[in-house]
C-alpha positions in Angstrom: 0.0 -0.3 -0.1 2.6 2.3 1.1 6.2 2.8 -0.9 9.2 2.2 1.5 10.3 5.0 3.4 12.7 7.8 2.8 15.0 6.3 5.5 14.8 2.9 3.7 16.0 3.9 0.8 18.9 5.8 2.1 19.4 2.6 3.7 18.7 1.2 0.3 20.9 3.6 -1.8 23.8 3.4 0.9 24.3 -0.7 1.3 24.1 -0.5 -3.0 27.1 2.4 -3.3 29.5 0.0 -0.7 28.1 -4.0 -2.4 29.6 -1.5 -6.2 32.6 -0.7 -3.7 33.3 -3.8 -3.4 32.5 -5.0 -6.6 35.9 -2.1 -7.5 37.9 -3.8 -5.4 37.8 -7.2 -6.5 38.4 -5.4 -9.8 41.4 -3.8 -8.4 43.1 -7.1 -7.1 42.6 -8.6 -10.0 44.5 -5.9 -12.2 47.4 -6.4 -9.9 47.2 -9.9 -10.7 47.0 -9.5 -14.1 50.2 -6.6 -13.0 51.7 -10.3 -11.6 51.3 -12.4 -14.2 49.4 -15.2 -11.6 46.4 -14.9 -13.6 46.6 -14.7 -17.8 45.1 -11.6 -20.3 41.6 -14.0 -21.3 41.5 -14.4 -17.4 41.1 -11.3 -16.9 39.1 -10.2 -19.4 36.8 -12.9 -18.3 36.7 -11.7 -14.6 37.2 -7.6 -16.0 33.3 -8.8 -18.0 31.5 -10.1 -15.3 32.8 -7.5 -12.7 32.0 -4.5 -15.3 28.1 -6.7 -16.0 27.5 -6.3 -11.6 28.4 -3.2 -11.3 26.1 -2.0 -14.4 23.3 -3.4 -12.8 24.3 -2.2 -9.5 24.1 1.3 -11.0 20.3 0.4 -12.8 19.3 0.1 -9.7 20.6 2.8 -7.2 19.4 5.0 -10.0 16.3 4.0 -9.2 16.7 4.1 -5.4 17.8 7.9 -6.2 15.1 8.6 -8.5 12.0 7.2 -5.5 14.4 9.3 -3.0 14.5 12.7 -5.6 10.7 11.6 -5.9 9.8 11.7 -1.8 10.9 14.6 -1.2 8.8 16.5 -4.0 
């Protein structure tokens, strides 16, 4: 009946940004492994593609959540 509260949406936004940061850290770790020759380029490319796909999905959720917050504040 009622949508989520603004506080709840702010909390969700904070959590989504934290998860996005974790994915970025994973990508940085993969880059370091590539530079240390612990993984080859094809493995890095697969990891990078997977992580970027996850980040893009998160960006969509973040955008939607920000729009919901903006609508509530009007």
